[in-house]
C-alpha positions as CSV (number, residue, x, y, z in Angstrom):
1,M,0.0,0.0,0.0
2,D,2.9,2.4,0.7
3,L,4.2,1.7,-2.8
4,L,0.9,2.6,-4.4
5,N,0.6,5.7,-2.3
6,F,4.1,6.8,-3.3
7,I,3.4,6.3,-7.0
8,F,0.0,8.1,-6.6
9,R,1.7,11.0,-4.9
10,L,4.3,11.3,-7.6
11,G,1.6,11.2,-10.2
12,V,-0.1,14.2,-8.5
13,V,3.3,16.0,-8.3
14,F,4.0,15.4,-12.0
15,A,0.6,16.6,-13.0
16,I,0.8,19.8,-11.1
17,Y,4.4,20.4,-12.2
18,G,3.3,20.0,-15.8
19,F,0.5,22.5,-15.2
20,L,2.9,25.1,-13.6
21,W,5.5,24.6,-16.3
22,G,2.8,25.1,-19.0
23,L,2.0,28.5,-17.5
24,I,5.7,29.4,-17.5
25,D,6.0,28.2,-21.1
26,F,2.9,30.2,-22.1
27,G,4.5,33.3,-20.6
28,I,7.7,32.7,-22.5
29,R,5.7,32.4,-25.7
30,L,4.0,35.8,-25.0
31,L,7.4,37.4,-24.5
32,V,8.9,36.1,-27.8
33,G,5.8,36.8,-29.8
34,R,4.9,34.7,-32.8
35,R,8.5,33.8,-33.6
36,E,8.9,30.2,-34.3
37,R,11.2,28.4,-31.9
38,A,14.4,26.8,-33.1
39,T,15.1,23.1,-32.4
40,G,17.9,24.0,-30.0
41,E,15.7,26.4,-28.1
42,I,13.0,23.8,-27.7
43,Y,15.3,21.1,-26.3
44,L,17.1,23.6,-24.1
45,L,13.8,24.4,-22.4
46,K,12.9,20.8,-22.2
47,G,16.2,20.0,-20.6
48,V,15.6,22.7,-18.0
49,K,12.1,21.3,-17.5
50,Y,13.3,17.7,-16.9
51,V,16.2,18.7,-14.7
52,V,14.0,20.8,-12.5
53,L,11.5,18.0,-12.3
54,S,14.2,15.7,-11.2
55,A,15.1,18.1,-8.4
56,V,11.5,18.5,-7.4
57,T,11.0,14.7,-7.4
58,Y,14.1,14.3,-5.2
59,L,12.8,16.9,-2.7
60,F,9.5,15.0,-2.4
61,C,11.5,11.8,-1.6
62,V,13.8,12.9,1.2
63,D,14.6,15.8,3.5
64,V,17.9,17.2,2.2
65,H,18.6,18.7,5.6
66,S,18.9,15.3,7.3
67,D,20.8,12.1,6.7
68,I,19.4,9.7,4.2
69,E,17.9,6.6,5.7
70,M,17.4,3.2,4.1
71,K,13.7,4.0,3.5
72,D,14.7,7.2,1.8
73,A,17.2,5.4,-0.4
74,S,14.5,2.9,-1.5
75,Q,12.2,5.8,-2.4
76,I,14.9,7.4,-4.4
77,V,15.5,4.3,-6.4
78,L,11.8,3.9,-7.0
79,A,11.4,7.5,-7.9
80,G,14.3,7.1,-10.4
81,I,12.5,4.2,-12.0
82,I,9.3,6.2,-12.2
83,L,11.1,9.2,-13.7
84,L,12.7,6.9,-16.3
85,T,9.3,5.4,-17.2
86,Y,7.8,8.9,-17.4
87,F,10.5,10.3,-19.6
88,V,10.4,7.2,-21.9
89,G,6.7,7.6,-22.2
90,K,7.1,11.2,-23.2
91,F,9.7,10.1,-25.8
92,Q,7.3,7.5,-27.2
93,N,4.5,10.1,-27.5
94,S,6.8,12.4,-29.4
95,Q,7.8,9.7,-31.7
96,N,4.2,8.7,-32.4
97,K,3.3,12.4,-33.1
98,N,6.3,12.7,-35.4
99,Q,5.2,9.6,-37.3
100,M,1.6,10.9,-37.5
101,F,2.8,14.2,-38.9
102,K,4.9,12.4,-41.5
103,V,1.8,10.5,-42.7
104,M,-0.3,13.7,-42.7
105,G,2.4,15.4,-44.7
106,N,1.8,13.1,-47.6
107,V,-1.9,13.9,-47.8
108,M,-2.0,17.6,-46.7
109,P,-0.7,20.5,-48.8
110,N,0.7,22.4,-45.8
111,P,1.6,19.9,-43.1
112,M,2.6,20.9,-39.6
113,K,6.4,21.2,-39.0
114,T,7.9,19.1,-36.2
115,H,11.2,19.6,-34.4
116,F,11.5,16.0,-33.1
117,N,15.1,14.8,-32.7
118,S,15.6,11.4,-31.2
119,I,19.2,12.1,-30.3
120,A,18.4,15.3,-28.6
121,E,15.6,13.6,-26.7
122,I,17.9,10.8,-25.5
123,V,20.5,13.4,-24.4
124,V,18.0,15.5,-22.5
125,I,16.6,12.4,-20.7
126,S,20.1,11.1,-19.9
127,I,21.1,14.5,-18.4
128,A,18.0,14.6,-16.3
129,L,18.4,11.1,-14.9
130,A,22.2,11.7,-14.3
131,T,21.3,14.8,-12.4
132,F,18.7,13.0,-10.3
133,A,21.4,10.3,-9.5
134,G,23.8,13.1,-8.6
135,F,21.4,14.5,-6.0
136,F,22.0,11.3,-4.0
137,F,25.6,12.4,-3.4
138,Y,25.0,16.2,-3.4
139,P,21.5,16.7,-2.1
140,Q,22.0,20.4,-1.4
141,I,22.1,21.1,-5.1
142,A,18.5,20.0,-5.4
143,D,17.5,22.4,-2.7
144,N,17.6,25.6,-4.8
145,S,15.3,28.5,-5.1
146,L,13.6,27.4,-8.3
147,S,12.9,23.8,-7.2
148,E,11.8,25.0,-3.8
149,W,9.3,27.4,-5.4
150,F,7.9,24.5,-7.4
151,V,7.7,22.3,-4.3
152,Q,5.8,24.9,-2.3
153,S,3.5,25.8,-5.2
154,I,2.7,22.1,-5.8
155,K,1.9,21.6,-2.1
156,S,-0.4,24.7,-2.1
157,I,-2.3,23.5,-5.2
158,E,-2.5,20.0,-3.8
159,D,-4.1,21.3,-0.6
160,A,-6.7,23.3,-2.5
161,V,-10.2,21.8,-2.4
162,I,-11.4,21.8,-6.0
163,I,-8.3,22.0,-8.1
164,G,-6.4,19.7,-5.7
165,F,-9.2,17.1,-6.2
166,I,-8.8,17.4,-10.0
167,F,-5.1,16.7,-9.8
168,Q,-5.7,13.8,-7.4
169,I,-7.9,12.2,-10.1
170,I,-5.1,12.7,-12.5
171,G,-2.7,11.0,-10.0
172,F,-5.1,8.1,-9.8
173,F,-5.0,7.5,-13.5
174,F,-1.2,8.0,-13.4
175,L,-1.2,5.1,-10.9
176,L,-3.3,2.9,-13.1
177,S,-1.1,3.6,-16.2
178,M,2.3,3.3,-14.5
179,I,2.5,-0.5,-14.7
180,T,1.6,-0.4,-18.4
181,K,4.1,2.4,-19.0
182,M,6.9,0.5,-17.2
183,L,6.2,-2.6,-19.4
184,N,6.2,-0.5,-22.5
185,G,9.4,1.3,-21.4
186,V,11.2,-2.0,-20.9
187,R,10.1,-3.2,-24.3
188,F,11.1,0.1,-25.8
189,I,14.6,-0.2,-24.4
190,I,15.0,-3.8,-25.4
191,N,14.0,-2.9,-28.9
192,G,16.9,-0.5,-29.0
193,G,14.8,2.7,-29.1
194,K,13.0,1.8,-32.3
195,P,9.6,3.6,-32.6
196,P,6.5,1.5,-32.8
197,R,5.1,0.9,-36.3
198,G,2.9,3.8,-37.1
199,P,-0.1,3.9,-39.5
200,Q,0.8,3.0,-43.0
201,D,0.8,5.6,-45.7
202,P,-2.6,5.3,-47.6
203,F,-0.8,5.9,-50.9
204,D,1.5,3.0,-50.2
205,Q,-1.5,0.9,-49.5
206,D,-3.1,1.8,-52.8
207,Q,0.1,1.2,-54.6
208,N,0.6,-2.2,-53.1
209,Q,-3.0,-3.1,-53.8
210,N,-2.5,-2.0,-57.5
211,Q,0.6,-4.0,-57.8
212,N,-1.1,-7.1,-56.4
213,N,-3.9,-6.6,-58.8
214,D,-1.5,-6.3,-61.8
215,T,0.6,-9.3,-61.0
216,G,-2.2,-11.6,-59.7
217,F,-5.0,-13.4,-61.4
218,D,-8.7,-13.1,-60.9
219,D,-10.6,-16.0,-59.5
220,Y,-12.3,-16.5,-62.9
221,T,-9.3,-16.2,-65.1
222,E,-8.7,-19.3,-67.2
223,V,-5.0,-20.2,-67.5
224,T,-4.1,-22.3,-70.5
């Protein structure tokens, strides 16, 4: 039961953190206007987002002002696995969107542009996980003004009656999906980071069907 409660709590934390970061990202977009973001800028912000999330997750696991006990160490390991699963799930979602946009680009005159870069995604995730592991040896680094602001803001929203209940529902669904995400993440790593097979291009389907019709025989064709 403690394990389920811990995963549920992290689900609430991740949901509220995503909400707060969305507000910050919206403010940044207002400052830069309608300028399109470069790929480097997108992954720089994502790197900051993931690293700060690692610090916030660590602060919810242990008290950085006291010695780490065995229970805290087990929670850190479990939180690291949950972070890995969460990041891999985000990676898979980005790959699926990229595959979908590629298919749409073949049928739409003005397809949406994507800035997906698998290498940059892996680098960002690796840095975030390495930072989280480094907090075990240097916990004071996690206790900075930015991460502390997120922690206090998350606790305030979590204690609110209505909005806190909404994020608790999200945390419940996070708990239900975590086992599935872990299994998908393990399969994703075993497959060497290959994206799942996306929807087939309808033009390729028509072409393959035409080729089969040209090279095949009808059921009523008489062969002599």
